[in-house]
Each structure stands twice: as C-alpha cells, then as structure tokens.
VEXFI-38777 format. One record per residue (C-alpha): residue number from 0; residue in one letter; y, x, z. Coordinates in steps of 0.1 Angstrom, whole numbers, plus 5000, padded with zeros to 4 digits. Example, Ala and Ser with C-alpha at 12.3 -4.5 7.8 and 13.67 -1.06 7.14 Angstrom:
! residues 2
SITE   seq   type     yy     xx     zz
SITE     0      a   4955   5123   5078
SITE     1      s   4989   5137   5071
//
This chain:
! residues 623
SITE   seq   type     yy     xx     zz
SITE     0      m   9491   1703   2251
SITE     1      e   9466   1689   2276
SITE     2      f   9471   1678   2312
SITE     3      r   9443   1667   2335
SITE     4      i   9443   1652   2369
SITE     5      l   9410   1632   2369
SITE     6      g   9393   1664   2381
SITE     7      p   9406   1699   2388
SITE     8      l   9443   1702   2380
SITE     9      c   9449   1716   2346
SITE    10      a   9479   1723   2323
SITE    11      d   9468   1738   2289
SITE    12      p   9495   1746   2263
SITE    13      g   9468   1745   2236
SITE    14      t   9477   1780   2223
SITE    15      g   9441   1793   2228
SITE    16      a   9451   1815   2257
SITE    17      g   9437   1790   2282
SITE    18      p   9451   1769   2310
SITE    19      a   9482   1779   2329
SITE    20      a   9473   1800   2360
SITE    21      i   9489   1783   2391
SITE    22      g   9476   1800   2422
SITE    23      q   9500   1789   2449
SITE    24      p   9489   1756   2466
SITE    25      l   9525   1744   2469
SITE    26      l   9532   1748   2432
SITE    27      r   9499   1730   2423
SITE    28      s   9509   1701   2446
SITE    29      a   9543   1699   2429
SITE    30      l   9526   1697   2394
SITE    31      a   9501   1671   2407
SITE    32      v   9529   1648   2419
SITE    33      l   9549   1652   2387
SITE    34      l   9518   1644   2366
SITE    35      l   9509   1614   2388
SITE    36      r   9543   1601   2379
SITE    37      a   9543   1614   2343
SITE    38      n   9573   1603   2322
SITE    39      m   9590   1589   2353
SITE    40      t   9618   1605   2373
SITE    41      c   9607   1621   2406
SITE    42      p   9638   1621   2428
SITE    43      s   9643   1653   2448
SITE    44      g   9639   1634   2481
SITE    45      f   9606   1620   2469
SITE    46      l   9593   1654   2459
SITE    47      i   9605   1669   2492
SITE    48      e   9587   1643   2512
SITE    49      a   9555   1646   2490
SITE    50      l   9554   1684   2494
SITE    51      w   9565   1689   2530
SITE    52      e   9561   1655   2546
SITE    53      s   9573   1656   2582
SITE    54      e   9579   1694   2583
SITE    55      p   9604   1702   2555
SITE    56      p   9620   1737   2553
SITE    57      s   9655   1743   2568
SITE    58      c   9671   1739   2534
SITE    59      p   9648   1715   2516
SITE    60      a   9669   1711   2484
SITE    61      a   9671   1749   2479
SITE    62      a   9634   1752   2486
SITE    63      l   9626   1725   2461
SITE    64      r   9647   1743   2434
SITE    65      v   9628   1776   2441
SITE    66      c   9595   1757   2439
SITE    67      i   9603   1741   2405
SITE    68      s   9616   1774   2392
SITE    69      r   9584   1792   2401
SITE    70      l   9563   1764   2387
SITE    71      r   9581   1767   2353
SITE    72      r   9573   1804   2352
SITE    73      c   9536   1797   2359
SITE    74      l   9534   1769   2333
SITE    75      g   9544   1792   2304
SITE    76      d   9546   1772   2272
SITE    77      c   9541   1740   2291
SITE    78      a   9573   1746   2310
SITE    79      v   9594   1728   2283
SITE    80      r   9579   1695   2295
SITE    81      l   9592   1700   2330
SITE    82      q   9628   1687   2327
SITE    83      s   9656   1682   2352
SITE    84      v   9673   1648   2355
SITE    85      g   9710   1642   2365
SITE    86      p   9738   1669   2365
SITE    87      p   9750   1684   2397
SITE    88      g   9784   1675   2412
SITE    89      g   9780   1637   2413
SITE    90      r   9800   1631   2382
SITE    91      a   9772   1611   2365
SITE    92      p   9770   1573   2368
SITE    93      a   9757   1559   2401
SITE    94      h   9721   1555   2388
SITE    95      r   9720   1592   2378
SITE    96      q   9737   1608   2408
SITE    97      q   9703   1615   2424
SITE    98      r   9690   1648   2410
SITE    99      g   9653   1649   2402
SITE   100      y   9627   1661   2378
SITE   101      v   9603   1645   2352
SITE   102      m   9571   1658   2335
SITE   103      v   9572   1646   2299
SITE   104      v   9538   1640   2284
SITE   105      r   9530   1626   2249
SITE   106      p   9503   1600   2240
SITE   107      g   9468   1616   2243
SITE   108      e   9479   1646   2264
SITE   109      l   9472   1633   2299
SITE   110      d   9437   1623   2308
SITE   111      v   9446   1594   2331
SITE   112      d   9466   1578   2303
SITE   113      e   9437   1581   2279
SITE   114      f   9414   1566   2306
SITE   115      t   9437   1537   2310
SITE   116      d   9441   1530   2273
SITE   117      l   9403   1532   2267
SITE   118      a   9396   1509   2296
SITE   119      a   9421   1484   2283
SITE   120      q   9406   1485   2248
SITE   121      a   9371   1480   2263
SITE   122      q   9382   1451   2284
SITE   123      a   9398   1435   2252
SITE   124      e   9365   1439   2234
SITE   125      l   9346   1424   2263
SITE   126      d   9370   1394   2264
SITE   127      a   9364   1390   2227
SITE   128      g   9327   1388   2232
SITE   129      n   9318   1423   2218
SITE   130      a   9298   1434   2248
SITE   131      a   9280   1464   2232
SITE   132      t   9312   1478   2218
SITE   133      a   9330   1472   2252
SITE   134      a   9302   1490   2271
SITE   135      a   9305   1521   2248
SITE   136      s   9342   1522   2253
SITE   137      f   9339   1519   2291
SITE   138      v   9314   1548   2291
SITE   139      h   9338   1569   2270
SITE   140      a   9366   1562   2295
SITE   141      l   9345   1570   2326
SITE   142      a   9333   1603   2309
SITE   143      l   9369   1616   2313
SITE   144      w   9364   1618   2351
SITE   145      d   9353   1650   2368
SITE   146      d   9349   1640   2404
SITE   147      p   9367   1645   2427
SITE   148      p   9402   1642   2413
SITE   149      l   9427   1669   2423
SITE   150      p   9405   1689   2447
SITE   151      d   9417   1719   2467
SITE   152      l   9453   1707   2472
SITE   153      p   9471   1708   2506
SITE   154      h   9471   1674   2523
SITE   155      s   9498   1651   2511
SITE   156      s   9500   1614   2518
SITE   157      v   9517   1607   2485
SITE   158      i   9490   1625   2465
SITE   159      a   9462   1610   2487
SITE   160      a   9475   1574   2481
SITE   161      a   9478   1581   2443
SITE   162      v   9442   1595   2442
SITE   163      e   9429   1564   2461
SITE   164      g   9446   1542   2435
SITE   165      l   9429   1561   2407
SITE   166      r   9396   1558   2423
SITE   167      a   9401   1521   2428
SITE   168      h   9409   1518   2391
SITE   169      r   9377   1538   2382
SITE   170      e   9356   1515   2405
SITE   171      s   9370   1485   2387
SITE   172      v   9362   1500   2353
SITE   173      q   9326   1508   2365
SITE   174      d   9323   1471   2375
SITE   175      s   9335   1461   2341
SITE   176      l   9309   1484   2325
SITE   177      i   9282   1466   2344
SITE   178      d   9296   1432   2333
SITE   179      a   9295   1445   2297
SITE   180      r   9260   1456   2300
SITE   181      l   9249   1423   2315
SITE   182      a   9266   1405   2287
SITE   183      a   9248   1428   2262
SITE   184      g   9214   1418   2277
SITE   185      e   9207   1451   2295
SITE   186      h   9196   1433   2327
SITE   187      e   9164   1453   2332
SITE   188      q   9180   1487   2325
SITE   189      i   9207   1483   2353
SITE   190      l   9186   1464   2378
SITE   191      g   9177   1495   2398
SITE   192      q   9213   1507   2399
SITE   193      l   9225   1474   2412
SITE   194      r   9198   1472   2438
SITE   195      a   9208   1506   2452
SITE   196      a   9245   1497   2452
SITE   197      v   9239   1465   2471
SITE   198      l   9217   1483   2496
SITE   199      a   9245   1508   2502
SITE   200      d   9272   1481   2506
SITE   201      p   9259   1446   2510
SITE   202      g   9294   1432   2516
SITE   203      r   9307   1441   2482
SITE   204      e   9308   1407   2466
SITE   205      r   9312   1417   2430
SITE   206      t   9282   1440   2430
SITE   207      c   9261   1414   2447
SITE   208      a   9272   1388   2421
SITE   209      q   9262   1412   2393
SITE   210      l   9227   1418   2409
SITE   211      m   9222   1380   2413
SITE   212      s   9231   1375   2376
SITE   213      a   9207   1403   2365
SITE   214      c   9178   1390   2387
SITE   215      h   9183   1354   2375
SITE   216      a   9183   1365   2338
SITE   217      l   9150   1383   2344
SITE   218      g   9135   1353   2361
SITE   219      l   9137   1368   2396
SITE   220      r   9151   1336   2411
SITE   221      k   9140   1343   2447
SITE   222      e   9155   1377   2447
SITE   223      a   9188   1364   2433
SITE   224      l   9191   1338   2460
SITE   225      h   9180   1363   2487
SITE   226      v   9209   1387   2475
SITE   227      f   9233   1358   2481
SITE   228      q   9221   1354   2517
SITE   229      i   9224   1391   2524
SITE   230      a   9259   1392   2510
SITE   231      r   9269   1361   2529
SITE   232      k   9256   1376   2562
SITE   233      a   9275   1409   2555
SITE   234      t   9307   1390   2547
SITE   235      l   9305   1369   2578
SITE   236      e   9300   1400   2600
SITE   237      q   9327   1421   2583
SITE   238      q   9354   1395   2576
SITE   239      g   9344   1365   2597
SITE   240      a   9346   1343   2566
SITE   241      e   9324   1328   2539
SITE   242      p   9319   1346   2506
SITE   243      g   9347   1342   2480
SITE   244      p   9346   1326   2446
SITE   245      v   9332   1357   2429
SITE   246      l   9299   1353   2447
SITE   247      t   9297   1315   2453
SITE   248      d   9304   1307   2416
SITE   249      v   9274   1328   2405
SITE   250      y   9253   1311   2433
SITE   251      k   9263   1276   2421
SITE   252      q   9257   1286   2385
SITE   253      i   9221   1298   2393
SITE   254      l   9213   1266   2411
SITE   255      a   9227   1245   2383
SITE   256      e   9207   1264   2357
SITE   257      e   9175   1261   2377
SITE   258      t   9180   1223   2378
SITE   259      a   9186   1223   2340
SITE   260      v   9155   1244   2335
SITE   261      a   9133   1221   2355
SITE   262      r   9147   1191   2336
SITE   263      s   9140   1209   2303
SITE   264      a   9105   1217   2313
SITE   265      r   9098   1181   2322
SITE   266      q   9112   1170   2289
SITE   267      a   9090   1196   2271
SITE   268      i   9059   1181   2287
SITE   269      r   9069   1146   2277
SITE   270      v   9076   1157   2241
SITE   271      s   9042   1174   2240
SITE   272      a   9024   1142   2247
SITE   273      a   9022   1136   2210
SITE   274      p   9004   1166   2195
SITE   275      t   9022   1183   2166
SITE   276      f   9010   1210   2143
SITE   277      l   9021   1244   2155
SITE   278      g   9014   1263   2123
SITE   279      t   8993   1295   2120
SITE   280      q   9008   1326   2136
SITE   281      v   8978   1348   2132
SITE   282      p   8984   1376   2107
SITE   283      a   8963   1375   2076
SITE   284      p   8933   1400   2074
SITE   285      p   8938   1431   2052
SITE   286      s   8933   1424   2015
SITE   287      d   8904   1449   2015
SITE   288      f   8886   1433   2044
SITE   289      i   8848   1432   2038
SITE   290      g   8817   1425   2058
SITE   291      r   8814   1415   2094
SITE   292      s   8798   1382   2084
SITE   293      d   8775   1382   2115
SITE   294      a   8804   1388   2138
SITE   295      i   8826   1361   2122
SITE   296      a   8797   1336   2125
SITE   297      a   8793   1345   2162
SITE   298      i   8831   1340   2168
SITE   299      h   8830   1307   2150
SITE   300      r   8799   1295   2170
SITE   301      e   8813   1306   2204
SITE   302      a   8849   1294   2198
SITE   303      t   8837   1259   2188
SITE   304      s   8814   1255   2218
SITE   305      p   8821   1228   2245
SITE   306      g   8844   1234   2274
SITE   307      v   8871   1261   2273
SITE   308      p   8856   1288   2251
SITE   309      v   8868   1324   2257
SITE   310      v   8854   1349   2232
SITE   311      v   8859   1386   2237
SITE   312      v   8856   1406   2205
SITE   313      r   8849   1441   2217
SITE   314      g   8847   1474   2199
SITE   315      g   8857   1510   2201
SITE   316      p   8889   1524   2185
SITE   317      g   8892   1519   2147
SITE   318      m   8864   1493   2145
SITE   319      g   8885   1466   2129
SITE   320      k   8886   1441   2158
SITE   321      s   8920   1426   2148
SITE   322      a   8910   1423   2112
SITE   323      t   8877   1406   2120
SITE   324      v   8894   1381   2143
SITE   325      a   8920   1374   2116
SITE   326      a   8893   1367   2091
SITE   327      a   8875   1344   2116
SITE   328      a   8908   1326   2122
SITE   329      l   8910   1316   2086
SITE   330      e   8876   1299   2088
SITE   331      l   8885   1282   2121
SITE   332      r   8916   1265   2107
SITE   333      r   8896   1234   2098
SITE   334      h   8884   1231   2134
SITE   335      f   8917   1238   2153
SITE   336      t   8939   1213   2135
SITE   337      d   8969   1216   2159
SITE   338      g   8975   1252   2150
SITE   339      q   8969   1288   2160
SITE   340      l   8990   1308   2186
SITE   341      y   8990   1346   2184
SITE   342      a   9001   1372   2210
SITE   343      e   9000   1410   2210
SITE   344      l   8990   1422   2244
SITE   345      g   9000   1459   2239
SITE   346      g   8966   1476   2243
SITE   347      i   8956   1501   2270
SITE   348      e   8986   1524   2266
SITE   349      n   9014   1498   2266
SITE   350      p   9000   1466   2283
SITE   351      r   9024   1437   2283
SITE   352      d   9032   1416   2314
SITE   353      p   9013   1383   2314
SITE   354      d   9045   1363   2323
SITE   355      e   9063   1379   2293
SITE   356      i   9034   1368   2270
SITE   357      l   9035   1333   2284
SITE   358      a   9073   1331   2277
SITE   359      d   9066   1340   2241
SITE   360      m   9039   1315   2238
SITE   361      l   9061   1287   2252
SITE   362      q   9089   1294   2228
SITE   363      a   9064   1295   2199
SITE   364      m   9055   1259   2210
SITE   365      g   9091   1248   2208
SITE   366      v   9103   1253   2244
SITE   367      a   9139   1264   2244
SITE   368      i   9145   1297   2261
SITE   369      r   9164   1280   2289
SITE   370      g   9135   1256   2293
SITE   371      v   9110   1284   2301
SITE   372      p   9104   1283   2339
SITE   373      s   9108   1314   2360
SITE   374      a   9079   1339   2360
SITE   375      g   9050   1328   2380
SITE   376      p   9027   1298   2384
SITE   377      a   9052   1273   2370
SITE   378      r   9053   1291   2336
SITE   379      a   9015   1291   2333
SITE   380      a   9013   1254   2344
SITE   381      l   9037   1244   2316
SITE   382      y   9017   1264   2291
SITE   383      r   8985   1246   2301
SITE   384      s   9003   1212   2301
SITE   385      l   9015   1217   2266
SITE   386      l   8980   1227   2253
SITE   387      a   8962   1199   2271
SITE   388      g   8942   1178   2247
SITE   389      r   8953   1198   2217
SITE   390      r   8930   1216   2193
SITE   391      v   8947   1250   2193
SITE   392      l   8932   1284   2188
SITE   393      v   8948   1311   2209
SITE   394      i   8944   1347   2197
SITE   395      a   8951   1374   2223
SITE   396      d   8951   1407   2204
SITE   397      d   8944   1441   2220
SITE   398      a   8940   1432   2257
SITE   399      a   8939   1459   2283
SITE   400      t   8927   1439   2313
SITE   401      a   8913   1405   2321
SITE   402      a   8945   1398   2342
SITE   403      q   8965   1397   2309
SITE   404      v   8942   1370   2295
SITE   405      r   8936   1347   2325
SITE   406      p   8970   1330   2323
SITE   407      l   8964   1323   2286
SITE   408      i   8932   1302   2292
SITE   409      p   8942   1266   2287
SITE   410      a   8930   1234   2303
SITE   411      p   8898   1219   2290
SITE   412      d   8895   1196   2261
SITE   413      g   8902   1212   2227
SITE   414      a   8917   1247   2229
SITE   415      a   8899   1280   2227
SITE   416      v   8908   1317   2233
SITE   417      v   8897   1346   2212
SITE   418      v   8905   1381   2226
SITE   419      t   8902   1415   2210
SITE   420      s   8898   1445   2234
SITE   421      r   8883   1479   2236
SITE   422      s   8872   1469   2271
SITE   423      r   8844   1446   2280
SITE   424      l   8868   1425   2302
SITE   425      t   8841   1417   2326
SITE   426      g   8867   1400   2349
SITE   427      l   8868   1370   2325
SITE   428      a   8843   1346   2341
SITE   429      g   8822   1327   2315
SITE   430      a   8836   1347   2285
SITE   431      s   8811   1354   2256
SITE   432      a   8811   1387   2239
SITE   433      v   8809   1397   2203
SITE   434      g   8805   1435   2197
SITE   435      l   8816   1454   2167
SITE   436      n   8798   1486   2158
SITE   437      e   8797   1509   2127
SITE   438      m   8797   1492   2093
SITE   439      p   8766   1495   2072
SITE   440      d   8767   1521   2044
SITE   441      d   8768   1495   2016
SITE   442      d   8798   1476   2032
SITE   443      a   8815   1510   2039
SITE   444      l   8812   1519   2002
SITE   445      t   8826   1486   1992
SITE   446      l   8855   1490   2015
SITE   447      l   8862   1525   2001
SITE   448      g   8861   1511   1966
SITE   449      l   8885   1482   1974
SITE   450      t   8910   1506   1988
SITE   451      a   8907   1536   1964
SITE   452      g   8895   1517   1933
SITE   453      r   8860   1506   1924
SITE   454      d   8858   1526   1891
SITE   455      r   8870   1558   1909
SITE   456      i   8843   1555   1936
SITE   457      a   8816   1545   1910
SITE   458      s   8824   1576   1890
SITE   459      e   8814   1600   1918
SITE   460      p   8788   1580   1939
SITE   461      a   8774   1611   1956
SITE   462      a   8808   1623   1969
SITE   463      a   8816   1588   1980
SITE   464      r   8785   1586   2001
SITE   465      v   8795   1619   2017
SITE   466      i   8829   1604   2027
SITE   467      v   8811   1573   2040
SITE   468      r   8788   1595   2061
SITE   469      i   8816   1615   2075
SITE   470      c   8836   1584   2084
SITE   471      a   8805   1572   2102
SITE   472      g   8811   1535   2096
SITE   473      m   8845   1534   2112
SITE   474      p   8867   1509   2091
SITE   475      l   8899   1527   2101
SITE   476      a   8886   1560   2088
SITE   477      l   8872   1545   2056
SITE   478      r   8904   1527   2049
SITE   479      l   8925   1558   2055
SITE   480      a   8902   1578   2032
SITE   481      g   8907   1552   2005
SITE   482      i   8944   1552   2010
SITE   483      t   8944   1590   2007
SITE   484      l   8927   1587   1973
SITE   485      a   8949   1559   1961
SITE   486      a   8981   1578   1970
SITE   487      r   8968   1610   1952
SITE   488      p   8956   1599   1917
SITE   489      g   8948   1635   1908
SITE   490      l   8926   1641   1938
SITE   491      k   8889   1639   1930
SITE   492      v   8866   1619   1953
SITE   493      g   8845   1651   1956
SITE   494      g   8877   1671   1965
SITE   495      l   8884   1647   1994
SITE   496      a   8847   1649   2005
SITE   497      r   8849   1687   2006
SITE   498      d   8882   1685   2026
SITE   499      l   8865   1662   2051
SITE   500      q   8835   1684   2053
SITE   501      r   8857   1712   2064
SITE   502      g   8882   1694   2086
SITE   503      g   8863   1662   2097
SITE   504      a   8876   1626   2095
SITE   505      l   8899   1632   2125
SITE   506      c   8925   1646   2100
SITE   507      l   8928   1613   2081
SITE   508      q   8961   1596   2085
SITE   509      a   8987   1575   2067
SITE   510      e   9023   1575   2081
SITE   511      d   9020   1565   2118
SITE   512      v   8983   1555   2116
SITE   513      s   8956   1580   2121
SITE   514      v   8920   1583   2134
SITE   515      q   8930   1608   2160
SITE   516      a   8958   1586   2174
SITE   517      a   8934   1556   2176
SITE   518      i   8908   1575   2196
SITE   519      g   8934   1595   2216
SITE   520      s   8949   1563   2231
SITE   521      s   8916   1554   2246
SITE   522      y   8909   1590   2257
SITE   523      r   8943   1593   2275
SITE   524      s   8937   1560   2293
SITE   525      v   8907   1572   2313
SITE   526      s   8907   1594   2344
SITE   527      g   8904   1632   2344
SITE   528      p   8868   1631   2355
SITE   529      a   8859   1606   2328
SITE   530      q   8876   1628   2301
SITE   531      s   8858   1659   2315
SITE   532      a   8824   1641   2314
SITE   533      l   8829   1628   2279
SITE   534      s   8841   1662   2266
SITE   535      r   8812   1681   2281
SITE   536      l   8787   1657   2268
SITE   537      a   8803   1660   2233
SITE   538      v   8794   1697   2231
SITE   539      t   8759   1693   2245
SITE   540      a   8729   1692   2222
SITE   541      a   8711   1658   2219
SITE   542      g   8679   1652   2238
SITE   543      t   8666   1652   2273
SITE   544      a   8690   1679   2286
SITE   545      a   8719   1657   2275
SITE   546      a   8705   1627   2293
SITE   547      r   8701   1647   2325
SITE   548      q   8736   1660   2321
SITE   549      l   8752   1626   2318
SITE   550      a   8734   1613   2348
SITE   551      d   8741   1643   2369
SITE   552      l   8777   1652   2361
SITE   553      a   8792   1617   2360
SITE   554      e   8809   1606   2392
SITE   555      p   8803   1569   2403
SITE   556      g   8821   1546   2379
SITE   557      v   8827   1572   2352
SITE   558      v   8803   1558   2327
SITE   559      d   8816   1523   2332
SITE   560      e   8852   1536   2328
SITE   561      l   8843   1553   2295
SITE   562      a   8825   1521   2282
SITE   563      s   8855   1500   2292
SITE   564      a   8878   1522   2272
SITE   565      g   8856   1518   2241
SITE   566      l   8845   1555   2242
SITE   567      l   8809   1547   2249
SITE   568      t   8790   1517   2234
SITE   569      p   8765   1500   2256
SITE   570      g   8731   1492   2241
SITE   571      p   8701   1471   2252
SITE   572      r   8687   1479   2287
SITE   573      s   8652   1494   2289
SITE   574      d   8628   1507   2316
SITE   575      a   8645   1540   2313
SITE   576      g   8679   1525   2323
SITE   577      e   8711   1516   2306
SITE   578      h   8715   1530   2270
SITE   579      y   8749   1541   2256
SITE   580      s   8759   1556   2222
SITE   581      i   8789   1576   2214
SITE   582      h   8805   1573   2180
SITE   583      p   8805   1606   2160
SITE   584      l   8843   1606   2156
SITE   585      v   8848   1599   2193
SITE   586      r   8824   1628   2200
SITE   587      a   8843   1651   2177
SITE   588      y   8876   1642   2193
SITE   589      a   8863   1647   2228
SITE   590      a   8847   1680   2218
SITE   591      r   8880   1692   2204
SITE   592      q   8897   1685   2237
SITE   593      l   8873   1706   2255
SITE   594      l   8874   1734   2230
SITE   595      d   8912   1735   2231
SITE   596      n   8912   1740   2268
SITE   597      t   8879   1759   2277
SITE   598      e   8862   1791   2267
SITE   599      l   8826   1781   2258
SITE   600      p   8796   1804   2255
SITE   601      d   8789   1817   2220
SITE   602      n   8757   1797   2217
SITE   603      t   8773   1763   2224
SITE   604      e   8764   1739   2196
SITE   605      l   8790   1713   2186
SITE   606      l   8774   1683   2169
SITE   607      d   8806   1673   2152
SITE   608      n   8796   1645   2128
SITE   609      a   8760   1639   2136
SITE   610      k   8749   1606   2151
SITE   611      v   8738   1608   2188
SITE   612      p   8704   1593   2196
SITE   613      d   8704   1567   2223
SITE   614      a   8681   1589   2244
SITE   615      a   8709   1614   2247
SITE   616      l   8731   1589   2265
SITE   617      t   8707   1571   2289
SITE   618      r   8720   1566   2324
SITE   619      r   8689   1565   2346
SITE   620      r   8684   1534   2366
SITE   621      v   8687   1540   2404
SITE   622      g   8659   1527   2426
//
C-alpha cells in the first residue's frame, strides 16, 4: 500500500486499480488527520475538533462514527488499516476508556516517513564527512514533495498547523542540502540560488551565513562581508537585536581566515627571497615534431632579450603553435635556470579567468591554497613578488585576449613570457610577434613519414606528395593523415590520397581531434558579419573581383576580427594596401558553411584546396 500527504492526498492499495476515490471533503480531511498522526491513536474528541472546530454537529460522536464508516467504504482495500481503539461501555482500563481511531501504516508506505528517514540518513552522512553522498540523499528526500501538501481540503487549524510543521521540516532539509553542497565544494553552482534567497529574505540568518561562506570560498571577500551587513541591518529592524551565533560565527571565521591568508602571503614572499628551482611544467613537444627552426630561433632571441620579454607566437588553427613553443622551451632551459611555469588559458571558445590562472601559478610556486590572496590586485602582486629576480620562463598557452596575459607579466629582471594565440594580441604593449604559417613541403613529407612510417611514405612518394598538397602545410592535418595510415596498416598511401581528393582534408580526425573542429572553434568565435564575409569570399574566384569584394562587403572591423581569430593571415604592407592570405583548409571550411545554408548559382566556382593569391585578399588602403 501507499499513502501520500506531501502533495495531493492519496491512499493506494497497490492492487493496480488505482488510488481510492474519496470525493467528500469531510472524509478527505478525516483521512488527512489520521495520516498526519499515523500509527498514533486519534481520540474521538481530537478528531471532532479537527473536523468541525467551533461548529460541531448536534451529536458529534454519532457524526464521527458515520464519517469513519463512510471513509472505510471509500478506502476499499486500504480500509483494513483504519482501526478502532478502545471498546465501548467504559469497561477498559482508564488509559483506554477514550474511544478513538488509528491509521496503521508500515515502513515505506507513507511518504512523510520515507522523507524523514532519508533526511536523517543524509544528515548522518554529512556529519560523517561524506558531503557528496549526503547531498544526493537530501535531493532524494526532497523529491518526495509535490507542493503544496494536502491541497483542496476544508480549513482546519489542526491540519494547517501540521502542514506548517512539515514545511518547516522541509525548509530545514533544504538548508542542510545547501550545507552539504558547500561542503562538497559546489560554491559556484549554488551562488546564484543563495543570492536570490537572501534578496527575498535578508533577515534569514542561516541563508545569509551560507551565502557568506560560498562567497568567501570563491574569493569574493567584499561581497561576503557586505552580506553580513545586510543581514545585520535586517535583524536589527525585524527583531531589534544583533545577529545570532549562526551568522556571527561565520563572520568571525572569515575575518580570522583573511588574517591567516595575509600572514601566509607575507611568509611566502619571505621564503621566496632565496630562489629555488621550480622544475619544468611545460609539456614535451610531440615525438614527431619537425621543422620550425626559424620560429624557434626567433622565440629564443626574443625571450632572452633585456627587460621583461613578452613573445606572442601567433598562427591559425592547426599550425602547431603549442608544439613549437614546447620545442623552444627545451632549448631555453639553460637560460631560465629557476624553472618554467605553464598555464592553459582555454582558447577563444573557453577563455579562463585571469585570477583563476594566477591562483594556479601561485600554487605551482609552492603557495598553499589558503595562502593565495583573494582575487584581484593582491593576487597579481604576490605573483610578481615571487618571480622578482628569478630566471623563470612563463608559458601561457592558447590565449584568447591580452587581458588574460597582462596579469602574468612579471616584474623586470630575469623572467620572460611566451604566449601562444590565434589572435595578434595587439593589446600587449611591447610584445614581439613570431608568426607560424604553412610548413614547407619537405618538412611536411618528413612529418608524414615520422607519423605513418618512413618506409611506407618512401614506397609511394607521388601519393605522399598529393597528401601533403591537400593538407596544405597544416601540421595538424599532416599529423592526422599520418595517424590514419598508422592506424590502418592495410590502407595504401595512394588510397588515402584518393579519399582526400574526394572528401578534402576537413574529414581528417582521430578520436576528439579533427581539422574541422580546430577551424570551427575560430569560425564560431567571430561575429555573424565576419562569418558571412569569410564564407562569401571562400566561394569567389581569385583575382581582382575577389579583392573588390573583400573591400566592399566587409563592415568596419570585420577584416581585423577575422585576422584576430586566425582565419586570415596578414602579410607585408604594400602600396596597394594591407595583404592577407587565407589558408586553403580554412577556405574550404568557410565555403562549406555557406554552401550548407545558401543556394548558390550553378556557375559559382569553389576553389576548395587551391592556394589563394595575396592579390585576392588585399584590403585597399583608405586615403
């Protein structure tokens, strides 16, 4: 059987026929009172007061017997659980002379009992330190509710008081769920929920204390202390008293931890006075890395120049920026003797917050997590203090904006920063740039051989050169082509070349890495007008017409936007204006986007894998 009172009233015998049909409001109220006091005797006087309050019928005892009799008939198979207590006539012992009724329910049959048991189990898990398990149990318990409890019943003070008690219990369990999620480290996930709750009721101290804890854990010290002031003001206005221990204890704890953090930061600066070797955090370059000697030499030259060198290694998607910098870092070990720091900045689709990056850097330098200052200038200041006078190379991989990199620039005297990015990062004052373009054909053939096997490539040199031409000097495409051959020993080099001639290099992929995904991340990062301009250019024949089209169709800033995303490669300036080139695979991707969404004339020519002359992408100089 199943009985429910945490939503609409329900008594289901479990026979498959469905819940009992109890239409009369008085009978529903009687069942609700009996279930609210399940397994406890409800004396007749109590039931009469609950059902009729101050207006009982002329013969209330008889009316109650009729009500219970009708309720039993409506309950059907559940009626066996509605039992009478105490024989009539007064012959029973004194404690049983009061006739009454009891609704007998077994474990697991009444939803409020299941709710109470689950909440108690969850609290025990939380007290034992198993926060994640506790949170799951609290969620399971709260899922039993179907608000509001016991709707559509006639007013009864007894039922209303009992429902209010149930709601208070649920509110307490909801608070305990928040405690469990805070203990499990889900501060960011529940921050919005807590802010809304405090805004709705700033005088509720437990919620305010929870929001303060979440803010403090996320480094939002000012907001945490501001919440305390809001709660204190509301408490004084509503109760005429200072906040209780629930709120003040959290406030004192935050102040004490802030003092400890400041002390730890000062200690970290003192400890850092004697430089220690940090180790090398930069990942090793791929085992098949080849070429890029000019770029590596330029990185070495710029990174070891006086002052605070900042080197931006720029290139379009799939050009091997990270691998080139990793290879350069190997050669720079002898110069940066105090170590190398490495941070992933997330790229243009998932850029990381600079304060989060700084926290990772500080911990990598030995600062305990409690010693990391709150987000803001103090965190950057500690980072610069720890690097002052130390020969450390900082690698910032896949930057989206200059704002991500600026806090990572150390104080003068020893350290340098090397950044990889698809963007030019023109906002980094004084930064030098090293550009990566297509690999030469000889290096591309060598890379293909290192990945697929030298003998295999040497046995079909003509087909290998076809693959190299289709991959258009993109290291990612070449590496994926080699991986495809290595993974399929029975596939001829010529077979792969024919497949690529039919489908293009955009089809190359290995697990979660693909040429299409690499280009797509840049394409999705630019505005609609920029996507439109690039796609229309991609399906236009090269020559003077294309040059006019780019100059005429592009809105102000579109060309710069495409170049910043690595979709156009800037070339040397001439009397004709600024020159740009578009990589053949980028052109093929952009053309596909337009063809997938636009009906083009029959005579439109798609230059899928042909190189685009610089003249086709010249932006005319104005004035």
